[in-house]
Backbone as JSON Lines, residues from 0, in Angstrom:
{"i":0,"aa":"X","n":[-44.44,20.61,66.63],"ca":[-43.67,21.4,67.23],"c":[-42.18,21.17,66.23]}
{"i":1,"aa":"X","n":[-42.19,20.27,65.46],"ca":[-40.97,20.6,64.64],"c":[-41.05,21.25,63.73]}
{"i":2,"aa":"X","n":[-42.35,21.76,63.26],"ca":[-42.64,22.56,61.87],"c":[-42.95,23.46,62.88]}
{"i":3,"aa":"X","n":[-43.45,24.04,63.82],"ca":[-43.25,25.07,64.52],"c":[-42.09,25.76,64.35]}
{"i":4,"aa":"X","n":[-41.25,24.82,64.76],"ca":[-39.64,25.6,65.24],"c":[-38.93,25.87,63.59]}
{"i":5,"aa":"X","n":[-38.86,25.45,62.12],"ca":[-38.76,25.35,60.98],"c":[-39.63,26.13,61.17]}
{"i":6,"aa":"X","n":[-40.49,26.79,60.92],"ca":[-41.45,27.55,61.01],"c":[-40.31,29.2,61.12]}
{"i":7,"aa":"X","n":[-40.15,28.85,62.71],"ca":[-39.94,29.94,62.88],"c":[-38.34,29.99,62.66]}
{"i":8,"aa":"X","n":[-37.4,28.95,62.49],"ca":[-35.99,29.72,61.99],"c":[-36.0,30.38,60.63]}
{"i":9,"aa":"X","n":[-37.05,29.61,59.93],"ca":[-37.08,30.4,58.36],"c":[-37.56,32.22,58.44]}
{"i":10,"aa":"X","n":[-38.45,32.54,59.29],"ca":[-38.91,34.09,60.12],"c":[-37.0,34.17,60.13]}
{"i":11,"aa":"X","n":[-36.32,33.52,61.18],"ca":[-35.77,34.25,61.72],"c":[-34.57,34.46,59.88]}
{"i":12,"aa":"X","n":[-34.35,33.9,59.33],"ca":[-33.15,33.93,58.0],"c":[-33.99,34.9,56.97]}
{"i":13,"aa":"X","n":[-35.27,35.19,56.87],"ca":[-35.68,35.8,56.0],"c":[-35.3,37.45,56.94]}
{"i":14,"aa":"X","n":[-35.61,37.2,57.81],"ca":[-34.63,38.72,58.77],"c":[-33.61,39.05,58.66]}
{"i":15,"aa":"X","n":[-32.73,38.44,59.16],"ca":[-31.64,38.21,58.84],"c":[-30.81,38.64,57.32]}
{"i":16,"aa":"X","n":[-31.01,37.77,56.62],"ca":[-31.5,38.76,54.58],"c":[-32.32,39.87,55.03]}
{"i":17,"aa":"X","n":[-32.58,40.35,54.97],"ca":[-33.64,41.54,55.07],"c":[-32.45,42.76,55.83]}
{"i":18,"aa":"X","n":[-31.44,42.13,57.33],"ca":[-30.63,43.03,57.42],"c":[-29.91,43.32,56.7]}
{"i":19,"aa":"X","n":[-28.92,42.51,56.17],"ca":[-28.02,42.0,55.26],"c":[-28.08,43.02,54.04]}
{"i":20,"aa":"X","n":[-29.57,42.97,53.48],"ca":[-30.05,43.94,52.18],"c":[-29.79,45.18,52.79]}
{"i":21,"aa":"X","n":[-30.11,45.38,53.38],"ca":[-30.4,46.61,54.22],"c":[-28.9,47.71,54.23]}
{"i":22,"aa":"X","n":[-27.69,46.47,55.39],"ca":[-26.15,46.73,55.4],"c":[-25.72,47.0,53.99]}
{"i":23,"aa":"X","n":[-26.27,46.36,52.72],"ca":[-25.76,46.0,51.93],"c":[-26.35,46.98,50.55]}
{"i":24,"aa":"X","n":[-26.84,48.08,51.31],"ca":[-27.65,49.27,50.66],"c":[-27.1,50.42,50.65]}
{"i":25,"aa":"X","n":[-26.82,50.29,52.35],"ca":[-26.34,51.81,52.85],"c":[-24.38,51.69,52.27]}
{"i":26,"aa":"X","n":[-24.02,50.15,52.8],"ca":[-22.64,50.59,51.59],"c":[-22.93,50.9,50.27]}
{"i":27,"aa":"X","n":[-23.91,50.31,49.6],"ca":[-23.76,50.98,48.32],"c":[-23.72,52.62,48.34]}
{"i":28,"aa":"X","n":[-24.64,52.89,49.04],"ca":[-25.01,54.65,49.14],"c":[-23.52,55.7,49.66]}
{"i":29,"aa":"X","n":[-23.1,54.97,50.9],"ca":[-21.61,55.93,50.97],"c":[-20.33,55.56,50.07]}
{"i":30,"aa":"X","n":[-20.56,54.24,49.35],"ca":[-19.56,53.58,48.21],"c":[-19.76,55.34,47.47]}
{"i":31,"aa":"X","n":[-21.04,55.11,46.44],"ca":[-21.53,56.79,45.46],"c":[-21.65,57.48,47.1]}
{"i":32,"aa":"X","n":[-21.13,57.84,47.37],"ca":[-21.45,59.84,48.85],"c":[-19.22,59.47,48.69]}
{"i":33,"aa":"X","n":[-18.74,58.72,47.86],"ca":[-17.51,58.22,48.63],"c":[-16.28,58.51,47.11]}
{"i":34,"aa":"X","n":[-17.65,58.25,46.15],"ca":[-16.94,58.34,44.14],"c":[-16.76,59.53,44.42]}
{"i":35,"aa":"X","n":[-17.84,60.12,44.47],"ca":[-18.94,61.6,43.69],"c":[-17.71,62.24,45.25]}
{"i":36,"aa":"X","n":[-17.13,62.14,45.54],"ca":[-16.31,63.33,46.79],"c":[-14.94,62.74,46.08]}
{"i":37,"aa":"X","n":[-14.5,61.89,46.32],"ca":[-13.59,61.13,45.54],"c":[-12.69,62.22,43.78]}
{"i":38,"aa":"X","n":[-14.02,62.13,42.78],"ca":[-13.05,62.91,41.67],"c":[-12.66,64.43,42.28]}
{"i":39,"aa":"X","n":[-13.72,65.18,43.04],"ca":[-12.94,66.28,43.4],"c":[-11.89,66.42,43.46]}
{"i":40,"aa":"X","n":[-11.05,66.04,44.89],"ca":[-9.86,65.99,44.74],"c":[-9.28,64.89,44.4]}
{"i":41,"aa":"X","n":[-9.4,64.26,42.99],"ca":[-8.58,63.65,42.19],"c":[-7.85,64.52,41.29]}
{"i":42,"aa":"X","n":[-8.74,65.28,41.49],"ca":[-8.81,67.13,39.69],"c":[-6.7,67.35,39.92]}
{"i":43,"aa":"X","n":[-6.71,67.38,41.84],"ca":[-5.16,67.54,41.69],"c":[-3.9,67.37,41.57]}
{"i":44,"aa":"X","n":[-4.46,65.39,41.87],"ca":[-4.12,64.16,42.06],"c":[-3.65,63.59,40.79]}
{"i":45,"aa":"X","n":[-3.21,62.82,39.73],"ca":[-2.88,62.01,38.68],"c":[-3.53,61.5,38.29]}
{"i":46,"aa":"X","n":[-4.02,61.07,37.53],"ca":[-5.33,60.62,36.51],"c":[-5.1,58.86,36.65]}
{"i":47,"aa":"X","n":[-4.18,57.94,37.7],"ca":[-4.67,56.97,38.12],"c":[-5.46,56.64,39.12]}
{"i":48,"aa":"X","n":[-5.52,57.46,40.05],"ca":[-7.03,57.53,40.64],"c":[-8.06,57.66,40.86]}
{"i":49,"aa":"X","n":[-8.01,58.79,39.44],"ca":[-9.92,59.02,39.08],"c":[-10.22,57.33,38.15]}
{"i":50,"aa":"X","n":[-9.1,56.56,37.98],"ca":[-9.2,55.43,36.56],"c":[-10.06,54.28,37.84]}
{"i":51,"aa":"X","n":[-9.59,54.14,39.33],"ca":[-9.81,53.56,40.36],"c":[-11.0,53.97,40.28]}
{"i":52,"aa":"X","n":[-11.28,54.93,41.45],"ca":[-12.77,55.52,41.12],"c":[-14.19,54.83,40.49]}
{"i":53,"aa":"X","n":[-13.38,54.88,39.38],"ca":[-14.71,54.78,38.09],"c":[-14.68,52.75,37.81]}
{"i":54,"aa":"X","n":[-13.98,52.44,38.77],"ca":[-14.16,51.38,38.17],"c":[-15.03,50.99,39.46]}
{"i":55,"aa":"X","n":[-14.6,51.19,40.64],"ca":[-15.4,50.97,41.41],"c":[-16.84,51.19,41.11]}
{"i":56,"aa":"X","n":[-17.62,51.51,40.88],"ca":[-19.51,52.46,40.53],"c":[-19.18,50.93,40.12]}
{"i":57,"aa":"X","n":[-18.66,50.64,38.81],"ca":[-18.8,49.22,37.81],"c":[-19.29,47.7,38.49]}
{"i":58,"aa":"X","n":[-18.0,48.15,39.86],"ca":[-18.45,46.39,40.58],"c":[-19.56,46.85,41.28]}
{"i":59,"aa":"X","n":[-20.49,47.97,42.53],"ca":[-21.47,48.1,42.93],"c":[-22.22,47.84,42.15]}
{"i":60,"aa":"X","n":[-22.66,48.05,40.35],"ca":[-23.72,47.31,39.55],"c":[-24.08,47.19,39.77]}
{"i":61,"aa":"X","n":[-23.02,45.3,39.97],"ca":[-23.29,44.13,39.93],"c":[-24.21,44.19,41.41]}
{"i":62,"aa":"X","n":[-23.8,43.87,42.3],"ca":[-25.16,43.77,42.48],"c":[-26.27,44.5,43.8]}
{"i":63,"aa":"X","n":[-25.85,45.63,42.79],"ca":[-27.83,45.86,42.77],"c":[-28.5,45.06,41.4]}
{"i":64,"aa":"X","n":[-28.2,44.54,40.49],"ca":[-29.25,43.73,39.88],"c":[-29.49,42.57,39.91]}
{"i":65,"aa":"X","n":[-28.26,41.95,41.05],"ca":[-29.27,41.21,41.52],"c":[-30.81,40.91,42.53]}
{"i":66,"aa":"X","n":[-30.53,41.27,43.87],"ca":[-31.91,41.76,44.72],"c":[-32.97,42.32,43.66]}
{"i":67,"aa":"X","n":[-32.84,43.01,42.41],"ca":[-33.44,42.93,41.6],"c":[-34.49,41.98,41.11]}
{"i":68,"aa":"X","n":[-33.04,41.24,39.79],"ca":[-34.06,40.35,40.37],"c":[-34.99,39.45,40.51]}
{"i":69,"aa":"X","n":[-33.97,39.08,41.83],"ca":[-34.6,38.53,43.65],"c":[-36.09,39.23,43.74]}
{"i":70,"aa":"X","n":[-36.2,40.46,44.01],"ca":[-37.33,41.04,43.81],"c":[-38.63,39.82,43.13]}
{"i":71,"aa":"X","n":[-37.88,40.47,41.87],"ca":[-39.3,40.25,40.18],"c":[-39.38,38.92,40.5]}
{"i":72,"aa":"X","n":[-38.19,38.11,41.37],"ca":[-38.8,36.31,40.93],"c":[-39.41,36.05,42.48]}
{"i":73,"aa":"X","n":[-39.75,36.81,43.02],"ca":[-40.44,37.04,44.71],"c":[-41.37,37.51,44.54]}
{"i":74,"aa":"X","n":[-41.7,38.47,43.52],"ca":[-43.08,38.68,43.06],"c":[-44.02,38.1,42.57]}
{"i":75,"aa":"X","n":[-43.47,37.27,41.54],"ca":[-44.22,35.68,40.59],"c":[-44.88,35.2,41.17]}
{"i":76,"aa":"X","n":[-44.01,34.81,42.46],"ca":[-44.54,34.01,43.79],"c":[-45.77,34.43,44.11]}
{"i":77,"aa":"X","n":[-45.5,35.31,44.64],"ca":[-47.07,35.99,45.23],"c":[-47.84,36.8,44.37]}
{"i":78,"aa":"X","n":[-48.26,35.93,42.67],"ca":[-48.76,36.18,42.91],"c":[-50.26,35.17,43.07]}
{"i":79,"aa":"X","n":[-51.26,36.5,42.89],"ca":[-52.75,34.85,43.13],"c":[-52.96,34.49,41.88]}
{"i":80,"aa":"X","n":[-53.25,33.07,41.97],"ca":[-53.63,32.44,40.94],"c":[-55.08,32.15,41.12]}
{"i":81,"aa":"X","n":[-56.09,32.11,39.73],"ca":[-57.59,32.43,40.17],"c":[-58.02,31.17,40.21]}
{"i":82,"aa":"X","n":[-59.11,31.03,41.52],"ca":[-59.49,29.72,41.99],"c":[-60.28,28.97,41.21]}
{"i":83,"aa":"X","n":[-60.24,27.93,41.02],"ca":[-61.21,26.69,40.21],"c":[-62.36,26.65,40.47]}
{"i":84,"aa":"X","n":[-62.39,26.28,41.98],"ca":[-62.83,25.4,43.21],"c":[-62.12,25.3,44.28]}
{"i":85,"aa":"X","n":[-63.47,25.67,45.32],"ca":[-63.55,25.92,46.92],"c":[-64.85,24.22,47.31]}
{"i":86,"aa":"X","n":[-64.17,23.66,47.77],"ca":[-64.63,22.84,48.86],"c":[-63.8,22.6,49.96]}
{"i":87,"aa":"X","n":[-65.0,22.34,51.3],"ca":[-65.28,21.97,52.75],"c":[-65.13,20.81,53.12]}
{"i":88,"aa":"X","n":[-64.02,19.93,53.47],"ca":[-64.13,19.06,52.92],"c":[-63.67,18.22,54.11]}
{"i":89,"aa":"X","n":[-64.76,17.35,54.93],"ca":[-64.18,16.76,56.06],"c":[-63.15,15.09,56.46]}
{"i":90,"aa":"X","n":[-61.89,15.41,56.85],"ca":[-61.46,14.13,56.11],"c":[-60.93,13.04,57.5]}
{"i":91,"aa":"X","n":[-61.51,11.68,58.16],"ca":[-61.43,10.9,58.48],"c":[-59.68,10.37,58.7]}
{"i":92,"aa":"X","n":[-59.14,10.71,59.72],"ca":[-57.57,10.22,59.92],"c":[-57.71,8.41,60.81]}
{"i":93,"aa":"X","n":[-58.68,7.6,59.99],"ca":[-58.56,6.6,61.18],"c":[-57.69,6.07,60.91]}
{"i":94,"aa":"X","n":[-56.83,6.1,59.5],"ca":[-55.78,5.0,59.38],"c":[-55.0,5.08,59.75]}
{"i":95,"aa":"X","n":[-54.66,6.97,60.51],"ca":[-53.58,6.57,60.62],"c":[-53.51,6.37,62.29]}
{"i":96,"aa":"X","n":[-54.79,6.17,62.84],"ca":[-54.52,5.51,64.33],"c":[-54.39,3.82,64.45]}
{"i":97,"aa":"X","n":[-54.13,3.11,62.97],"ca":[-53.18,2.6,63.13],"c":[-52.35,2.04,63.24]}
{"i":98,"aa":"X","n":[-51.65,3.12,63.18],"ca":[-49.74,3.45,63.19],"c":[-49.29,2.37,64.32]}
{"i":99,"aa":"X","n":[-48.45,1.97,64.73],"ca":[-47.77,2.52,65.75],"c":[-48.13,4.46,66.8]}
{"i":100,"aa":"X","n":[-48.67,3.93,67.76],"ca":[-48.35,4.94,68.88],"c":[-47.63,6.18,68.83]}
{"i":101,"aa":"X","n":[-46.22,6.15,68.35],"ca":[-45.5,6.85,68.67],"c":[-44.8,7.65,66.8]}
{"i":102,"aa":"X","n":[-45.83,7.04,66.14],"ca":[-45.79,8.0,64.75],"c":[-47.0,8.38,64.18]}
{"i":103,"aa":"X","n":[-48.24,8.35,64.67],"ca":[-50.06,8.52,64.31],"c":[-49.85,9.71,64.6]}
{"i":104,"aa":"X","n":[-48.66,10.42,64.55],"ca":[-48.8,12.39,63.96],"c":[-48.66,11.99,62.47]}
{"i":105,"aa":"X","n":[-47.64,11.8,61.94],"ca":[-46.35,11.16,60.9],"c":[-47.98,10.54,60.21]}
{"i":106,"aa":"X","n":[-48.31,9.62,60.56],"ca":[-49.44,8.59,59.36],"c":[-49.61,9.38,59.38]}
{"i":107,"aa":"X","n":[-50.57,10.34,60.36],"ca":[-51.94,10.95,59.6],"c":[-51.3,12.15,58.23]}
{"i":108,"aa":"X","n":[-50.57,12.82,58.49],"ca":[-50.05,13.74,57.21],"c":[-50.13,12.74,56.48]}
{"i":109,"aa":"X","n":[-49.49,11.55,56.36],"ca":[-49.92,11.37,55.26],"c":[-50.53,10.2,54.72]}
{"i":110,"aa":"X","n":[-52.05,10.15,55.33],"ca":[-53.01,9.61,55.34],"c":[-53.87,10.55,54.43]}
{"i":111,"aa":"X","n":[-53.34,11.69,55.18],"ca":[-54.8,13.32,54.57],"c":[-54.01,13.79,53.17]}
{"i":112,"aa":"X","n":[-52.18,13.21,53.17],"ca":[-52.14,13.15,51.26],"c":[-52.32,12.91,50.53]}
{"i":113,"aa":"X","n":[-53.09,11.58,51.04],"ca":[-53.23,9.96,50.44],"c":[-55.33,10.81,49.45]}
{"i":114,"aa":"X","n":[-55.81,11.11,51.17],"ca":[-57.12,10.85,51.14],"c":[-57.63,12.66,49.82]}
{"i":115,"aa":"X","n":[-56.38,13.56,50.07],"ca":[-56.98,14.88,48.83],"c":[-56.36,13.98,47.75]}
{"i":116,"aa":"X","n":[-55.25,13.39,47.55],"ca":[-54.69,13.21,45.75],"c":[-56.3,12.44,45.75]}
{"i":117,"aa":"X","n":[-56.91,11.63,46.61],"ca":[-58.17,10.18,45.62],"c":[-59.51,11.62,45.94]}
{"i":118,"aa":"X","n":[-59.38,12.48,46.37],"ca":[-60.48,13.19,46.04],"c":[-59.8,14.86,45.07]}
{"i":119,"aa":"X","n":[-59.49,15.28,45.1],"ca":[-58.92,15.82,44.05],"c":[-58.12,16.49,43.14]}
{"i":120,"aa":"X","n":[-58.06,15.13,43.44],"ca":[-57.17,14.67,41.47],"c":[-55.95,15.4,41.8]}
{"i":121,"aa":"X","n":[-55.17,16.41,41.97],"ca":[-54.14,17.34,42.03],"c":[-53.35,17.77,43.49]}
{"i":122,"aa":"X","n":[-52.24,17.66,43.32],"ca":[-50.88,17.89,43.43],"c":[-51.8,18.66,44.91]}
{"i":123,"aa":"X","n":[-51.71,18.06,45.63],"ca":[-52.21,18.99,47.44],"c":[-51.53,19.34,48.08]}
{"i":124,"aa":"X","n":[-51.23,20.51,48.6],"ca":[-50.38,21.09,49.86],"c":[-51.03,21.22,50.88]}
{"i":125,"aa":"X","n":[-50.53,21.38,52.01],"ca":[-50.79,21.34,52.87],"c":[-50.57,22.68,54.03]}
{"i":126,"aa":"X","n":[-51.65,23.48,54.38],"ca":[-50.9,24.98,55.08],"c":[-50.29,24.14,56.2]}
{"i":127,"aa":"X","n":[-49.36,25.51,56.66],"ca":[-48.97,25.73,58.15],"c":[-50.26,25.04,59.41]}
{"i":128,"aa":"X","n":[-51.67,25.84,58.85],"ca":[-51.99,25.61,59.83],"c":[-52.61,24.25,60.21]}
{"i":129,"aa":"X","n":[-53.2,24.05,58.58],"ca":[-53.45,21.67,58.18],"c":[-52.61,20.91,59.75]}
{"i":130,"aa":"X","n":[-50.65,21.08,59.13],"ca":[-49.77,20.7,60.03],"c":[-49.99,20.81,61.54]}
{"i":131,"aa":"X","n":[-50.26,22.47,61.67],"ca":[-50.75,23.2,63.57],"c":[-52.01,22.17,64.37]}
{"i":132,"aa":"X","n":[-52.83,21.93,63.17],"ca":[-53.8,21.16,63.85],"c":[-53.19,19.29,63.89]}
{"i":133,"aa":"X","n":[-52.34,19.3,63.05],"ca":[-52.19,17.08,63.38],"c":[-51.45,16.83,64.55]}
{"i":134,"aa":"X","n":[-50.99,18.46,64.85],"ca":[-49.59,18.2,65.57],"c":[-49.91,18.69,66.6]}
{"i":135,"aa":"X","n":[-51.36,19.14,67.26],"ca":[-51.34,19.88,68.29],"c":[-51.38,19.45,69.66]}
{"i":136,"aa":"X","n":[-51.74,17.8,69.47],"ca":[-51.79,17.36,70.56],"c":[-50.44,16.4,71.28]}
{"i":137,"aa":"X","n":[-50.31,16.45,69.96],"ca":[-48.89,15.83,70.63],"c":[-48.21,14.58,69.09]}
{"i":138,"aa":"X","n":[-47.44,13.8,68.35],"ca":[-47.31,12.59,67.94],"c":[-48.2,11.67,68.15]}
{"i":139,"aa":"X","n":[-48.7,11.22,69.51],"ca":[-49.11,10.44,69.86],"c":[-50.62,10.24,70.01]}
{"i":140,"aa":"X","n":[-50.72,11.21,69.62],"ca":[-52.75,11.7,69.73],"c":[-53.21,12.92,68.18]}
{"i":141,"aa":"X","n":[-52.89,12.16,67.29],"ca":[-54.02,13.51,66.26],"c":[-55.22,13.45,66.22]}
{"i":142,"aa":"X","n":[-55.97,14.48,65.4],"ca":[-57.76,14.13,65.98],"c":[-57.68,13.14,64.98]}
{"i":143,"aa":"X","n":[-59.36,12.29,64.94],"ca":[-59.61,11.41,64.79],"c":[-60.19,11.59,63.23]}
{"i":144,"aa":"X","n":[-60.86,13.11,63.25],"ca":[-60.65,13.6,61.53],"c":[-60.41,15.33,62.01]}
{"i":145,"aa":"X","n":[-60.97,15.78,60.63],"ca":[-60.4,17.15,60.28],"c":[-61.25,17.46,58.74]}
{"i":146,"aa":"X","n":[-61.05,19.0,59.63],"ca":[-62.21,19.58,58.06],"c":[-61.24,20.87,57.28]}
{"i":147,"aa":"X","n":[-61.33,20.33,56.08],"ca":[-60.53,21.44,55.18],"c":[-61.09,22.16,54.18]}
{"i":148,"aa":"X","n":[-60.54,23.34,54.25],"ca":[-61.08,23.67,52.85],"c":[-60.06,23.5,52.22]}
{"i":149,"aa":"X","n":[-60.83,23.66,50.85],"ca":[-59.53,22.57,49.92],"c":[-60.01,24.28,48.59]}
{"i":150,"aa":"X","n":[-58.41,25.5,48.38],"ca":[-58.99,25.73,46.9],"c":[-57.89,24.89,46.0]}
{"i":151,"aa":"X","n":[-58.7,24.88,44.6],"ca":[-58.36,24.62,43.96],"c":[-57.71,25.13,42.56]}
{"i":152,"aa":"X","n":[-56.74,25.26,42.12],"ca":[-55.65,26.1,41.62],"c":[-55.48,25.19,40.05]}
{"i":153,"aa":"X","n":[-55.31,25.94,39.29],"ca":[-55.32,24.84,37.69],"c":[-54.03,24.03,37.92]}
{"i":154,"aa":"X","n":[-52.98,24.02,38.15],"ca":[-51.9,23.14,37.99],"c":[-51.86,22.26,40.07]}
{"i":155,"aa":"X","n":[-52.48,22.64,40.6],"ca":[-52.57,22.1,42.22],"c":[-53.52,22.66,43.08]}
{"i":156,"aa":"X","n":[-53.75,21.9,43.99],"ca":[-54.71,22.73,45.55],"c":[-53.92,22.79,46.61]}
{"i":157,"aa":"X","n":[-54.72,23.92,47.78],"ca":[-53.93,24.05,48.54],"c":[-55.0,23.8,49.41]}
{"i":158,"aa":"X","n":[-54.28,23.03,51.0],"ca":[-55.44,22.49,51.99],"c":[-55.56,23.5,53.22]}
{"i":159,"aa":"X","n":[-56.47,23.79,53.85],"ca":[-56.72,25.67,55.0],"c":[-57.65,24.54,55.87]}
{"i":160,"aa":"X","n":[-56.44,24.78,57.27],"ca":[-57.75,24.15,58.58],"c":[-58.57,25.06,58.82]}
{"i":161,"aa":"X","n":[-59.68,23.95,58.8],"ca":[-61.07,25.06,59.64],"c":[-61.71,24.35,60.64]}
{"i":162,"aa":"X","n":[-61.47,25.7,61.07],"ca":[-61.67,25.4,62.82],"c":[-62.67,25.1,63.63]}
């Protein structure tokens, strides 16, 4: 339940960021149109005001560079790596049932990570689907065993839930 809420919050935050970026782009576009319109008016006015108009575009260039850098960083993260190995593993969560009733799902996640580390020998990341499968019936009643599809990459492994 908690992980699902966190995922929802993360989606909301991403949506807000996108809205803010759109608003910034609109402001930049309106500022560019104003800057283009000001030199026509500035011809009749003293030289001090055109200097201010020139200063504004310099400020606008800085925010443009930052989103580009963020986009490039996101693209680098999204690049798919080569899958070296892919396994389907069924793991027992028996050890989790030895934990107190109100801590079993937490214990199941911990036990699952330990077992994957033993089998895969690399840092393993659990997908949201795995977490949801464990927490599906609540904190007191996790599954007895779970079937996972594990994709092994160069530096890490990622586990997906198999239905």
